[in-house]
N, C-alpha and C positions, 0 to 999 in steps of 0.2 A: 564365363562356362568357357571351353575348351573348344577349339576350332572342328575337331572332329564330331564331338557331342552335339552343337550346333548346327553342322551339315545333315547330320542324320533327321536334326527337326524338319530341317528346309525341304526336304527329299520328300518327308511324308506330306507339307504343303503343299510342294510343285505336285503332289500325284493326287493326293483328295479336296485340295482349294481349287488350283490352276487346271489340274488334269490335263497335265501336260503327257505326251505318249511316253511310254516307257522307256523307249531310246533314250528320248533327252534326258530325262532323268538319271538314266544311268550314266551320261555323257557327263552330267552336271553332277553329280556325285562322284564320279572319277577327279574332275577338276579337283574339286571342294578338298578328296583325298591327297592329290599329288599334292596341295599347296597346304595341308597340314602335315606330311613329310617333310617337305622343305622349310617350313619354317619351326620345324619340332613341335607343331600341335602346340602353339600357343593358345593364353588366352583371347578371345575378340578382343579385348580391349585394349590389346599389347599389338595388336596389327595398324598397319600407319600405312599414308601411301607410298613411301621409299619399301617395305617389306616386301607390297603388290608390286611394282615395278622391276625391282628384283626379280621378282617370281616369274615375270614374263619375258624380262630379259636373258636368263637361264633359258627356257624354252625356245626364245629364238634362237640362243648362241647353239642350241644343241640341233638345230635345224627343224623344228619343229613348223609346220605349215604356216601360214599368214590363217588360215580359216582354222587352224584349232587354235592360236592364240588370239585370234577376235573372239573365237567362241567363250576363251578362258574368261576372256577381260566382260565379256556380258554375266556369264556364270557370277564374278564376284560381282559385279555390279548389284545385280538381282538379288545375290546373297546377303549382304551387307546391307541393303538398303531394306531388306524383308528383318535384316537383325536390327535396326532401327525401330521399325515398326515394332517387331515385339517387345521392345525395352530392353532389349540384350547389351546393346551398348548405346551412349548417347549420339556419339556423332558417324557419319557414315566416312571410311575411309577412302572408300573407290570415287568418290564424286569427280573427282580430277583427270579418273585413271583413263586412258587415250587406248581405242583398239587401234590398231593399224590398218592401212585400208587395206583391205580383200583384193589380191589381183583374180581380174575377171576370167575365166576359163571353161569355155564353151564346152558342152557336154558332146561325149561320144554319141555319135546319131549312125546307126546302119542305114544301108539305103535301102528303099520298099523292096527291089530285087533280092536283096541280099535278105530281105527277112522272109519273102513268099516263098525262097529256098529252103530255107531253116526251118518255116511251118510246114511247109511241103513235106521235109523231111521226118520231123515230129508225128505229120498225120500217118506216113508210109510204117514207122516202127510202130506205131498205134494198131497200126492193121493186122501186124502178125499175132495179135490177141495180150499180148503182155500188159497186166494190168498198172505195171507203173509206168511203162510208156504212153499207155491211153491216158493216163492221168497228168504228164507231164505235158502232153501234147493240148492236154485243155486248160493247164496252168502258161504255158506261154499263149496261146491265142487271145485268153480273159486279158492277160496284163498288156498285153500287145493292142486289143481291142480297146480296151478302156481303160489305159494308161493306169492303170492302178499301182499304187506304192506294192511292194510285197506284205510289209506288215499288214493294211489293209487288205489284199486277197485271202490272207490266214485267218484273219478275221472273219472273211465272210462265213453265216452261216446257208443252211439249204433253205429258209425263210426267204433270205435276203435277195435271193434270185426270183424272178418273173421269168421263167419262160415264157410266155405266151407275147409279152411287150420287151422280151428280149433286155432288159435294165437290170441291174445289181445295185444294192444299197451298202454303201461304206460308212465307215464311222474312221476319219480321218486325222488328222490333228487336232490337237486342243480339242477331243471327240467330237468332233462337228459329222454332223451324215449330210450326206448327199446320196444321188442318183444318176448313175450314169450307165450310158447304153452300150450295145454289144453288138457286132454285125452276126451275119449268117453264118460264116465259116467258124467263130465262136460258140454260137450253138452249137454249133452240129459239134464241135467238137464235146463241149457239156453233156449235151446227149448221149453221148457215145458214153463219156467217161461214166455218167450217171445210172447208165441204164448195162453195162458190161462191167466195169471193173470196180467203182465205191460199193456196191452192194459185196463183192469179194475181199474186200480191207477193212469193212464195220464190222465184217464176222469175224476178225480179229481181235477187234480191240471190246469195252465196254459199252459203245455207244457214246453215239458224240452228235449234238446238231451241226456241224462241221462241215463247209463244203467240201473242203479237200482233207484227205487223212493222209497219215503219213503210212508205212509197210507194217507197222504193228495196230492200225485201226484207230490212233486218237488224231486227234489233228494235228494239220502237217503242222509244223516249226519253220518260225522266219529263216533259220537258218540252213532246215535244209531245201526250204524252197527254193532262198539264195544261191545255194549250191546246183541245184538241177537248174536255174536261169543261168546261171555263168558259164555252165561246162557249154551250153548249148548255145549261146550269144557271141560269145569270143571268137569264133572266126567269123562271124558275121561284122563285125564289130571291126575285124583286123585287128585285136589287141589279146596280148597272153593275157593281160589280167581284165575282166572288166565288169562291173556290177551289173545288177539286173535292172539298175534309173536307168541304164541305158536303151533299157527296152522301153520304159518309160519317156525317155527323153525323145527315142525317135518317131514313137506315136504323136507325141505333141508336136514336134517338125513336120511331120507328114501330115498333121490336120491344117498347119499353117500353110504348108507347100499347096494342100488341097483346096486352099480358099476359105478355111474354118476362119472366123472373127477371133481376134485376140481375147475379148471378153468371152465368150461361149468356149475354148479353148481354157480359160481361168476357170471357169467352171467346173469342168471338167477332170480337173488338175486337181480343183480342191485348194486353188492359192489364195492365200487372204488376202494377197497383195496381189496385182495387176504387174508391179514390176516384176516380180519374181519369175513372173510368165515372158515377160518380154526378150529373158536370154535367148528362147526359142527362133527370136525375130532376128537375131543377130547370126545365129545358125544358118539361117533362109536366106540371108541378104549375101552369105558368104556364098551360098550355092547358086543366087543369082549373077554375084559379081565373076565368080566363074564359067559361067553359061557365057557372059556377056565376052569376057576375054577370048573364049574360043568362038563364040561367035559373030562380031561385030566385025565389020571392016575397019571401022576407025579406032578400035579398042586402043 
């Protein structure tokens, strides 16, 4: 079987059996499509370890990030292990394939004061009555309050929000469900959106249970939400190009700075591993070190 045909079956396996997120399936499908192009779409049994190493080496030579090469390594290993299990090939050529070590990069984090100014500005824009501005203010408040991923936010339905308890149910990576809280400012922003903006937006579409809607009344897409948050957040982070994940990073870091324990933050973020959450302790440690250098007489 040619690699591209097997890759299509593997994508279905990731979606239907392993229930990975759409973003992960797209990324892995793109990796395998690139491998098929690089090898001339060889039959699976003609691909060996040297072929895979050459593919990854070319990616490194192009200047692809180490994280990208590491993901492609993981994709190849998962794909060929699946192919063996399915009886498509007798031996796994990726068993000895080694991923490059990922460099640890600390996430972009906005200060609490910068985010307060940003959210105050968003609230002021919504106070003028523009329904999209009201929606955007609610999006920013909820993302920061609950440290949600943008894809999780876009998947929230009206019934997932418990306004009396100020909690929201989200479906995270691997279709894992969790309940996360949000505070009074986010509750107020949501109330304004639900009472003054969403009815006008839903009237433009065909009806949807989605909490957040696009300008045509359909469920808000992740790309549109990404653009909303990126435009608002860039000045607060101080970077020309910044993704909305910086808002999640900021929320996690501020929770730890405020005294929340690591396990609680892990649960709120929906991380499967505590090690993933621990990167935020490095951000807080840098803040502590900077404060120490400025304040301690013997620093």
